[in-house]
N, CA, C and O atoms as CSV, one atom per row, in Angstrom:
chain,resi,resn,atom,element,x,y,z
A,1,MET,N,N,185.509,-68.806,298.439
A,1,MET,CA,C,186.253,-69.371,297.288
A,1,MET,C,C,185.835,-68.869,296.054
A,1,MET,O,O,184.718,-68.670,295.575
A,2,GLY,N,N,187.417,-68.645,295.483
A,2,GLY,CA,C,187.073,-67.936,294.220
A,2,GLY,C,C,187.016,-68.725,292.858
A,2,GLY,O,O,187.045,-69.955,292.860
A,3,PHE,N,N,186.955,-68.182,291.994
A,3,PHE,CA,C,186.868,-69.213,290.736
A,3,PHE,C,C,187.660,-69.695,290.023
A,3,PHE,O,O,188.610,-69.023,289.623
A,4,GLU,N,N,187.463,-71.200,289.608
A,4,GLU,CA,C,188.485,-71.795,289.232
A,4,GLU,C,C,188.112,-72.372,287.737
A,4,GLU,O,O,187.004,-72.691,287.306
A,5,ARG,N,N,189.225,-72.399,287.169
A,5,ARG,CA,C,188.669,-72.871,285.462
A,5,ARG,C,C,188.880,-73.997,285.750
A,5,ARG,O,O,189.687,-74.228,286.651
A,6,ALA,N,N,188.263,-74.986,285.121
A,6,ALA,CA,C,187.936,-76.486,284.713
A,6,ALA,C,C,189.309,-76.443,284.027
A,6,ALA,O,O,189.702,-75.404,283.497
A,7,ALA,N,N,190.214,-77.838,284.038
A,7,ALA,CA,C,190.872,-78.080,282.973
A,7,ALA,C,C,190.490,-78.999,282.288
A,7,ALA,O,O,190.401,-80.150,282.716
A,8,ILE,N,N,190.193,-78.636,281.081
A,8,ILE,CA,C,189.600,-79.404,279.705
A,8,ILE,C,C,190.846,-80.172,278.862
A,8,ILE,O,O,191.924,-79.600,278.699
A,9,PRO,N,N,190.672,-81.074,278.518
A,9,PRO,CA,C,191.720,-81.709,277.705
A,9,PRO,C,C,191.387,-81.029,276.386
A,9,PRO,O,O,190.231,-80.697,276.124
A,10,VAL,N,N,192.388,-80.828,275.574
A,10,VAL,CA,C,192.749,-80.434,274.094
A,10,VAL,C,C,192.319,-81.705,273.388
A,10,VAL,O,O,192.640,-82.772,273.911
A,11,GLU,N,N,191.736,-81.708,272.432
A,11,GLU,CA,C,191.277,-83.480,271.774
A,11,GLU,C,C,192.309,-83.302,270.368
A,11,GLU,O,O,193.009,-84.181,269.867
A,12,LYS,N,N,192.184,-82.156,270.011
A,12,LYS,CA,C,192.795,-81.951,268.379
A,12,LYS,C,C,193.844,-81.158,268.710
A,12,LYS,O,O,193.831,-79.944,268.507
A,13,GLU,N,N,195.248,-82.058,269.470
A,13,GLU,CA,C,196.362,-81.190,270.082
A,13,GLU,C,C,197.203,-80.304,268.816
A,13,GLU,O,O,197.568,-79.129,268.853
A,14,LYS,N,N,197.363,-81.314,267.696
A,14,LYS,CA,C,198.075,-80.732,266.729
A,14,LYS,C,C,197.447,-79.716,265.884
A,14,LYS,O,O,198.272,-79.076,265.231
A,15,GLU,N,N,196.359,-79.419,265.727
A,15,GLU,CA,C,195.498,-78.436,265.210
A,15,GLU,C,C,195.673,-77.070,266.066
A,15,GLU,O,O,196.148,-75.975,265.763
A,16,PHE,N,N,195.181,-77.503,267.081
A,16,PHE,CA,C,195.321,-76.801,268.450
A,16,PHE,C,C,196.601,-75.883,268.589
A,16,PHE,O,O,196.544,-74.660,268.459
A,17,ALA,N,N,197.694,-76.542,268.849
A,17,ALA,CA,C,199.041,-75.908,268.963
A,17,ALA,C,C,199.603,-74.994,267.584
A,17,ALA,O,O,200.499,-74.150,267.606
A,18,GLU,N,N,198.887,-75.384,266.529
A,18,GLU,CA,C,199.308,-74.730,265.113
A,18,GLU,C,C,198.489,-73.301,265.203
A,18,GLU,O,O,198.941,-72.273,264.699
A,19,LEU,N,N,197.579,-73.342,265.710
A,19,LEU,CA,C,196.744,-72.078,265.750
A,19,LEU,C,C,196.954,-71.336,266.716
A,19,LEU,O,O,197.062,-70.115,266.606
A,20,ARG,N,N,197.075,-72.230,268.234
A,20,ARG,CA,C,197.713,-71.126,269.245
A,20,ARG,C,C,198.835,-70.544,268.846
A,20,ARG,O,O,198.795,-69.315,268.886
A,21,GLY,N,N,200.118,-71.165,268.362
A,21,GLY,CA,C,201.199,-70.552,267.928
A,21,GLY,C,C,201.013,-69.336,266.792
A,21,GLY,O,O,201.866,-68.465,266.624
A,22,ALA,N,N,199.925,-69.405,266.136
A,22,ALA,CA,C,199.742,-68.425,264.920
A,22,ALA,C,C,199.134,-67.039,266.083
A,22,ALA,O,O,199.572,-65.902,265.911
A,23,ILE,N,N,198.234,-67.299,267.084
A,23,ILE,CA,C,197.486,-66.161,267.573
A,23,ILE,C,C,199.119,-65.778,268.508
A,23,ILE,O,O,199.371,-64.603,268.772
A,24,GLU,N,N,199.780,-66.542,268.788
A,24,GLU,CA,C,201.056,-66.066,269.912
A,24,GLU,C,C,201.931,-64.987,269.023
A,24,GLU,O,O,202.651,-64.100,269.481
A,25,LYS,N,N,201.671,-65.303,267.553
A,25,LYS,CA,C,202.764,-64.878,266.959
A,25,LYS,C,C,202.351,-63.276,266.573
A,25,LYS,O,O,203.046,-62.261,266.532
A,26,ALA,N,N,200.689,-63.542,266.267
A,26,ALA,CA,C,200.144,-62.481,265.955
A,26,ALA,C,C,200.244,-61.367,267.294
A,26,ALA,O,O,200.327,-60.152,267.118
A,27,PHE,N,N,200.226,-61.834,268.267
A,27,PHE,CA,C,200.269,-60.520,269.325
A,27,PHE,C,C,201.430,-60.605,270.230
A,27,PHE,O,O,201.382,-60.462,271.452
A,28,ALA,N,N,202.636,-60.890,269.413
A,28,ALA,CA,C,204.127,-60.787,270.134
A,28,ALA,C,C,204.617,-59.045,270.045
A,28,ALA,O,O,204.213,-58.310,269.143
A,29,ALA,N,N,205.169,-58.771,270.703
A,29,ALA,CA,C,205.450,-57.632,270.936
A,29,ALA,C,C,206.147,-56.904,269.711
A,29,ALA,O,O,206.244,-55.680,269.631
A,30,GLY,N,N,206.602,-57.767,268.802
A,30,GLY,CA,C,207.115,-57.004,267.465
A,30,GLY,C,C,206.412,-57.336,265.947
A,30,GLY,O,O,206.756,-57.083,264.792
A,31,ARG,N,N,205.246,-58.038,266.556
A,31,ARG,CA,C,204.316,-58.450,265.600
A,31,ARG,C,C,202.791,-57.424,265.514
A,31,ARG,O,O,202.204,-56.971,264.532
A,32,VAL,N,N,202.539,-57.333,266.765
A,32,VAL,CA,C,201.265,-57.227,267.265
A,32,VAL,C,C,200.611,-55.754,266.153
A,32,VAL,O,O,199.485,-55.756,265.654
A,33,GLU,N,N,201.550,-54.723,265.995
A,33,GLU,CA,C,201.029,-53.460,265.601
A,33,GLU,C,C,200.689,-53.801,264.383
A,33,GLU,O,O,199.636,-53.418,263.874
A,34,LYS,N,N,201.640,-54.642,263.721
A,34,LYS,CA,C,200.940,-54.899,262.312
A,34,LYS,C,C,199.942,-55.894,262.311
A,34,LYS,O,O,199.261,-55.751,261.296
A,35,PHE,N,N,199.508,-56.953,263.082
A,35,PHE,CA,C,198.340,-57.586,262.938
A,35,PHE,C,C,197.301,-56.441,263.263
A,35,PHE,O,O,196.402,-56.381,262.425
A,36,LEU,N,N,197.231,-55.655,264.137
A,36,LEU,CA,C,196.292,-54.589,264.421
A,36,LEU,C,C,195.862,-53.743,263.148
A,36,LEU,O,O,194.681,-53.576,262.843
A,37,ALA,N,N,197.185,-53.103,262.270
A,37,ALA,CA,C,197.200,-52.231,261.231
A,37,ALA,C,C,196.053,-53.255,260.387
A,37,ALA,O,O,194.932,-52.785,260.192
A,38,ALA,N,N,196.345,-54.549,259.935
A,38,ALA,CA,C,195.561,-55.465,259.351
A,38,ALA,C,C,194.404,-55.776,259.376
A,38,ALA,O,O,193.785,-56.286,258.443
A,39,LEU,N,N,193.921,-55.461,260.619
A,39,LEU,CA,C,192.536,-56.029,261.353
A,39,LEU,C,C,191.863,-54.504,260.778
A,39,LEU,O,O,190.791,-54.593,260.179
A,40,LYS,N,N,192.516,-53.037,260.964
A,40,LYS,CA,C,191.877,-52.123,260.606
A,40,LYS,C,C,191.515,-51.875,259.353
A,40,LYS,O,O,190.402,-51.486,258.998
A,41,SER,N,N,192.886,-52.199,258.341
A,41,SER,CA,C,192.445,-51.977,256.767
A,41,SER,C,C,191.424,-53.075,256.344
A,41,SER,O,O,190.887,-52.909,255.249
A,42,LYS,N,N,191.099,-54.137,257.045
A,42,LYS,CA,C,190.007,-54.801,256.460
A,42,LYS,C,C,188.832,-54.602,257.508
A,42,LYS,O,O,188.025,-55.513,257.695
A,43,GLY,N,N,188.760,-53.565,258.093
A,43,GLY,CA,C,187.795,-53.289,258.917
A,43,GLY,C,C,187.063,-54.540,259.675
A,43,GLY,O,O,185.897,-54.890,259.495
A,44,VAL,N,N,188.063,-55.165,260.610
A,44,VAL,CA,C,187.650,-56.073,261.513
A,44,VAL,C,C,187.639,-55.817,262.644
A,44,VAL,O,O,188.647,-55.189,262.971
A,45,ARG,N,N,186.857,-56.037,263.554
A,45,ARG,CA,C,186.882,-55.910,265.194
A,45,ARG,C,C,187.420,-56.829,265.416
A,45,ARG,O,O,187.323,-57.898,264.812
A,46,ILE,N,N,188.366,-56.469,266.710
A,46,ILE,CA,C,189.542,-57.456,267.200
A,46,ILE,C,C,188.876,-58.714,267.873
A,46,ILE,O,O,189.363,-59.840,267.765
A,47,ARG,N,N,187.419,-58.364,268.763
A,47,ARG,CA,C,186.887,-59.618,269.134
A,47,ARG,C,C,186.157,-60.449,268.648
A,47,ARG,O,O,185.607,-61.300,269.346
A,48,ASP,N,N,185.997,-60.368,267.301
A,48,ASP,CA,C,185.096,-61.193,266.626
A,48,ASP,C,C,186.245,-62.040,266.201
A,48,ASP,O,O,186.962,-61.468,265.380
A,49,PHE,N,N,186.605,-63.188,266.512
A,49,PHE,CA,C,187.204,-63.963,265.928
A,49,PHE,C,C,187.070,-65.023,264.868
A,49,PHE,O,O,187.917,-65.782,264.398
A,50,GLU,N,N,186.020,-64.907,264.659
A,50,GLU,CA,C,185.325,-65.922,263.535
A,50,GLU,C,C,185.827,-65.020,262.333
A,50,GLU,O,O,186.650,-65.415,261.508
A,51,THR,N,N,185.180,-63.633,262.323
A,51,THR,CA,C,185.900,-62.920,261.332
A,51,THR,C,C,187.413,-62.752,261.076
A,51,THR,O,O,187.924,-62.742,259.956
A,52,VAL,N,N,187.922,-62.650,261.983
A,52,VAL,CA,C,189.370,-62.503,262.191
A,52,VAL,C,C,190.087,-64.003,260.842
A,52,VAL,O,O,190.969,-64.064,259.985
A,53,LEU,N,N,189.227,-64.760,261.309
A,53,LEU,CA,C,189.673,-66.195,260.452
A,53,LEU,C,C,189.309,-66.136,259.139
A,53,LEU,O,O,189.941,-66.538,258.162
A,54,ALA,N,N,188.147,-65.557,259.190
A,54,ALA,CA,C,187.345,-65.945,257.971
A,54,ALA,C,C,188.198,-64.924,256.797
A,54,ALA,O,O,188.383,-65.357,255.659
A,55,LYS,N,N,188.717,-63.451,257.233
A,55,LYS,CA,C,189.350,-62.524,256.637
A,55,LYS,C,C,190.726,-62.797,256.603
A,55,LYS,O,O,191.402,-61.849,256.203
A,56,ARG,N,N,191.429,-63.969,256.953
A,56,ARG,CA,C,192.747,-64.134,257.037
A,56,ARG,C,C,193.667,-63.375,257.390
A,56,ARG,O,O,194.733,-63.265,256.783
A,57,VAL,N,N,193.246,-62.550,258.777
A,57,VAL,CA,C,194.250,-62.069,259.060
A,57,VAL,C,C,195.383,-62.469,260.165
A,57,VAL,O,O,196.428,-61.884,260.446
A,58,LEU,N,N,194.929,-63.430,260.589
A,58,LEU,CA,C,195.940,-64.075,261.448
A,58,LEU,C,C,197.256,-64.677,260.789
A,58,LEU,O,O,198.305,-64.866,261.404
A,59,GLU,N,N,196.966,-65.041,258.989
A,59,GLU,CA,C,198.082,-65.440,257.898
A,59,GLU,C,C,199.140,-64.449,257.636
A,59,GLU,O,O,200.275,-64.722,257.245
A,60,SER,N,N,198.526,-62.903,257.960
A,60,SER,CA,C,199.543,-62.103,257.852
A,60,SER,C,C,200.743,-61.911,258.733
A,60,SER,O,O,201.870,-61.496,258.466
A,61,ALA,N,N,200.108,-62.393,260.049
A,61,ALA,CA,C,201.001,-62.496,261.459
A,61,ALA,C,C,201.963,-63.722,261.344
A,61,ALA,O,O,203.119,-63.719,261.766
A,62,ALA,N,N,201.242,-64.951,260.615
A,62,ALA,CA,C,202.297,-66.126,260.758
A,62,ALA,C,C,201.875,-66.462,259.121
A,62,ALA,O,O,200.790,-66.928,258.771
A,63,PRO,N,N,202.956,-66.122,258.261
A,63,PRO,CA,C,202.983,-66.657,256.975
A,63,PRO,C,C,202.916,-68.107,256.833
A,63,PRO,O,O,202.180,-68.603,255.980
A,64,GLU,N,N,203.531,-68.720,257.499
A,64,GLU,CA,C,203.492,-70.477,257.606
A,64,GLU,C,C,201.943,-70.806,257.451
A,64,GLU,O,O,201.664,-71.818,256.808
A,65,LEU,N,N,200.981,-70.091,257.947
A,65,LEU,CA,C,199.543,-70.780,257.776
A,65,LEU,C,C,198.954,-70.578,256.384
A,65,LEU,O,O,197.875,-71.122,256.151
A,66,LYS,N,N,199.599,-69.791,255.349
A,66,LYS,CA,C,198.890,-69.199,254.637
A,66,LYS,C,C,198.625,-70.868,253.332
A,66,LYS,O,O,197.617,-71.155,252.687
A,67,GLY,N,N,199.539,-71.365,253.376
A,67,GLY,CA,C,198.793,-72.822,252.405
A,67,GLY,C,C,197.832,-73.757,253.102
A,67,GLY,O,O,197.288,-74.628,252.423
A,68,PHE,N,N,197.532,-73.645,254.592
A,68,PHE,CA,C,196.570,-74.358,255.073
A,68,PHE,C,C,195.317,-73.625,255.531
A,68,PHE,O,O,194.141,-73.947,255.365
A,69,GLY,N,N,195.885,-72.465,256.205
A,69,GLY,CA,C,194.763,-71.022,256.790
A,69,GLY,C,C,194.262,-71.556,258.193
A,69,GLY,O,O,193.885,-72.701,258.443
A,70,ALA,N,N,194.343,-70.421,259.098
A,70,ALA,CA,C,193.709,-70.354,260.564
A,70,ALA,C,C,192.279,-71.025,260.564
A,70,ALA,O,O,191.775,-71.933,261.225
A,71,GLU,N,N,191.890,-70.302,259.673
A,71,GLU,CA,C,190.464,-70.930,259.458
A,71,GLU,C,C,189.959,-72.627,259.359
A,71,GLU,O,O,189.192,-73.297,260.050
A,72,ALA,N,N,190.748,-72.916,258.216
A,72,ALA,CA,C,190.481,-74.632,258.263
A,72,ALA,C,C,190.909,-75.175,259.611
A,72,ALA,O,O,190.133,-75.990,260.110
A,73,LEU,N,N,192.280,-74.792,260.462
A,73,LEU,CA,C,192.766,-75.267,261.598
A,73,LEU,C,C,191.326,-75.472,262.584
A,73,LEU,O,O,190.831,-76.543,262.936
A,74,TYR,N,N,190.769,-73.854,262.942
A,74,TYR,CA,C,189.863,-74.055,263.567
A,74,TYR,C,C,188.650,-74.777,263.166
A,74,TYR,O,O,188.130,-75.579,263.941
A,75,GLN,N,N,188.193,-74.552,262.059
A,75,GLN,CA,C,187.105,-75.499,261.957
A,75,GLN,C,C,187.242,-76.937,261.789
A,75,GLN,O,O,186.287,-77.656,261.491
A,76,ALA,N,N,188.969,-77.554,262.063
A,76,ALA,CA,C,189.035,-78.997,262.385
A,76,ALA,C,C,188.848,-79.282,263.990
A,76,ALA,O,O,188.589,-80.406,264.420
A,77,LEU,N,N,189.009,-78.138,264.816
A,77,LEU,CA,C,188.621,-78.693,265.971
A,77,LEU,C,C,187.517,-78.899,266.541
A,77,LEU,O,O,186.526,-78.438,265.976
A,78,THR,N,N,187.347,-79.577,267.705
A,78,THR,CA,C,186.280,-79.702,268.489
A,78,THR,C,C,185.517,-78.795,269.159
A,78,THR,O,O,186.126,-77.818,269.597
A,79,LEU,N,N,184.195,-78.868,269.380
A,79,LEU,CA,C,183.469,-77.520,269.840
A,79,LEU,C,C,184.408,-77.300,271.773
A,79,LEU,O,O,184.557,-76.159,272.210
A,80,SER,N,N,184.758,-78.196,272.379
A,80,SER,CA,C,185.566,-77.820,273.367
A,80,SER,C,C,186.674,-76.975,273.068
A,80,SER,O,O,187.029,-75.947,273.644
A,81,ASP,N,N,187.239,-77.636,271.948
A,81,ASP,CA,C,188.367,-76.698,271.571
A,81,ASP,C,C,188.565,-75.676,271.013
A,81,ASP,O,O,189.692,-75.203,270.870
A,82,LYS,N,N,187.601,-75.197,270.631
A,82,LYS,CA,C,187.210,-74.043,269.740
A,82,LYS,C,C,187.064,-73.286,270.990
A,82,LYS,O,O,187.879,-72.426,271.324
A,83,GLY,N,N,185.943,-73.627,271.742
A,83,GLY,CA,C,185.704,-72.854,272.793
A,83,GLY,C,C,187.185,-72.569,273.819
A,83,GLY,O,O,187.057,-71.516,274.443
A,84,GLN,N,N,187.885,-72.944,273.966
A,84,GLN,CA,C,189.243,-72.796,274.371
A,84,GLN,C,C,190.041,-71.588,273.556
A,84,GLN,O,O,190.378,-70.485,273.986
A,85,MET,N,N,190.231,-72.163,272.233
A,85,MET,CA,C,190.769,-71.311,271.363
A,85,MET,C,C,190.342,-69.880,271.342
A,85,MET,O,O,191.065,-68.914,271.096
A,86,ARG,N,N,188.782,-69.873,271.701
A,86,ARG,CA,C,188.537,-68.197,271.558
A,86,ARG,C,C,188.863,-67.646,272.711
A,86,ARG,O,O,189.407,-66.542,272.717
A,87,GLU,N,N,188.537,-68.439,274.078
A,87,GLU,CA,C,189.150,-68.077,275.100
A,87,GLU,C,C,190.553,-67.446,274.965
A,87,GLU,O,O,190.724,-66.249,275.199
A,88,LEU,N,N,191.686,-68.377,274.533
A,88,LEU,CA,C,192.717,-67.950,274.461
A,88,LEU,C,C,192.968,-66.756,273.638
A,88,LEU,O,O,193.668,-65.849,274.088
A,89,TYR,N,N,192.456,-66.691,272.483
A,89,TYR,CA,C,192.526,-65.518,271.918
A,89,TYR,C,C,191.974,-64.389,272.395
A,89,TYR,O,O,192.574,-63.373,272.044
A,90,LEU,N,N,190.821,-64.191,273.232
A,90,LEU,CA,C,190.310,-63.167,273.752
A,90,LEU,C,C,191.660,-62.499,274.956
A,90,LEU,O,O,192.145,-61.371,275.038
A,91,VAL,N,N,191.918,-63.704,275.714
A,91,VAL,CA,C,192.931,-63.195,276.764
A,91,VAL,C,C,194.066,-62.425,275.922
A,91,VAL,O,O,194.607,-61.470,276.480
A,92,GLN,N,N,194.409,-62.722,274.808
A,92,GLN,CA,C,195.315,-62.008,274.243
A,92,GLN,C,C,195.136,-60.690,273.793
A,92,GLN,O,O,195.971,-59.786,273.810
A,93,VAL,N,N,193.740,-60.648,273.307
A,93,VAL,CA,C,193.357,-59.539,272.894
A,93,VAL,C,C,193.485,-58.123,273.817
A,93,VAL,O,O,193.917,-57.015,273.499
A,94,GLU,N,N,192.941,-58.615,275.063
A,94,GLU,CA,C,193.127,-57.745,276.516
A,94,GLU,C,C,194.463,-57.889,276.937
A,94,GLU,O,O,194.666,-57.343,278.022
A,95,GLN,N,N,195.421,-58.432,276.446
A,95,GLN,CA,C,196.739,-58.022,277.114
A,95,GLN,C,C,197.345,-57.009,276.163
A,95,GLN,O,O,198.472,-56.650,276.501
A,96,VAL,N,N,196.845,-56.436,275.000
A,96,VAL,CA,C,197.791,-55.856,274.141
A,96,VAL,C,C,197.910,-54.408,275.061
A,96,VAL,O,O,196.968,-53.924,275.690
A,97,PRO,N,N,199.281,-53.842,274.988
A,97,PRO,CA,C,199.552,-52.502,275.798
A,97,PRO,C,C,198.388,-51.232,275.750
A,97,PRO,O,O,197.470,-51.481,274.968
A,98,GLY,N,N,198.325,-50.462,276.164
A,98,GLY,CA,C,197.292,-49.505,276.348
A,98,GLY,C,C,197.439,-48.616,275.134
A,98,GLY,O,O,196.507,-48.267,274.409
A,99,GLU,N,N,198.624,-48.309,275.002
A,99,GLU,CA,C,199.054,-47.175,273.950
A,99,GLU,C,C,198.729,-47.881,272.584
A,99,GLU,O,O,198.044,-47.159,271.859
A,100,LEU,N,N,198.956,-48.765,272.193
A,100,LEU,CA,C,198.197,-49.864,270.905
A,100,LEU,C,C,197.043,-49.502,270.959
A,100,LEU,O,O,196.547,-48.725,270.143
A,101,ARG,N,N,196.475,-49.979,271.870
A,101,ARG,CA,C,194.763,-50.158,271.873
A,101,ARG,C,C,194.146,-48.519,271.609
A,101,ARG,O,O,193.146,-48.281,270.932
A,102,HIS,N,N,194.668,-47.877,272.042
A,102,HIS,CA,C,194.325,-46.590,272.119
A,102,HIS,C,C,194.766,-46.050,270.585
A,102,HIS,O,O,194.119,-45.127,270.091
A,103,LYS,N,N,195.623,-46.511,270.024
A,103,LYS,CA,C,196.414,-45.917,268.851
A,103,LYS,C,C,195.136,-46.661,267.517
A,103,LYS,O,O,194.824,-46.148,266.442
A,104,PHE,N,N,194.672,-47.902,268.077
A,104,PHE,CA,C,193.812,-48.822,267.229
A,104,PHE,C,C,192.645,-48.793,267.673
A,104,PHE,O,O,191.996,-49.836,267.611
A,105,HIS,N,N,192.017,-47.549,268.270
A,105,HIS,CA,C,190.712,-48.069,268.967
A,105,HIS,C,C,189.576,-48.241,268.299
A,105,HIS,O,O,188.534,-48.521,268.891
A,106,SER,N,N,189.647,-48.089,266.962
A,106,SER,CA,C,188.550,-48.796,266.060
A,106,SER,C,C,188.840,-49.999,265.801
A,106,SER,O,O,187.862,-50.290,265.114
A,107,VAL,N,N,189.570,-51.078,265.848
A,107,VAL,CA,C,189.295,-51.988,266.059
A,107,VAL,C,C,188.740,-52.424,267.243
A,107,VAL,O,O,188.074,-53.455,267.156
A,108,TYR,N,N,188.858,-51.823,268.504
A,108,TYR,CA,C,188.535,-52.271,269.637
A,108,TYR,C,C,187.216,-52.112,270.027
A,108,TYR,O,O,186.716,-52.798,270.918
A,109,ARG,N,N,186.373,-50.895,269.169
A,109,ARG,CA,C,185.431,-50.458,269.762
A,109,ARG,C,C,184.481,-51.786,269.390
A,109,ARG,O,O,184.717,-52.692,268.592
A,110,ASP,N,N,183.265,-51.562,270.296
A,110,ASP,CA,C,182.476,-52.713,270.327
A,110,ASP,C,C,181.302,-52.808,269.064
A,110,ASP,O,O,180.849,-53.819,268.527
A,111,SER,N,N,180.991,-51.372,268.805
A,111,SER,CA,C,180.035,-51.462,267.666
A,111,SER,C,C,180.536,-50.663,266.226
A,111,SER,O,O,179.815,-50.680,265.228
C-alpha cells in the first residue's frame, strides 16, 4: 500500500487562492527565470519560503500583490493552510526545469 496524502480542507480560501496564484505566476514558464534572478539578487535560497516572503520576492512575479503583500496573505492563513502552502511552493520549486536549476544553482544550494 502506497502513501496517500490526506485531504485537508483549506480554511482561509480567499487568502490561500491569492497566494497560490502568486506562486503559480512566479513559476510560470515565462516568468520563472525572472523570479529566480530576483532570488539570486537578494541572496535568498529558493527553499526558504519564509525569507522569500519577507524579502517580497513573490511580488516581483505577481505585481498585484504589491499593495497587500504575499507575507501578509501567508500570515492570515491558519497553521494547516500554511503547511499546505509551503508544500505547494516546494512542489513548484522541484518542478523548475533542470537547465534553469543549473543556471541558478546558487539559489538551489542548501547552504
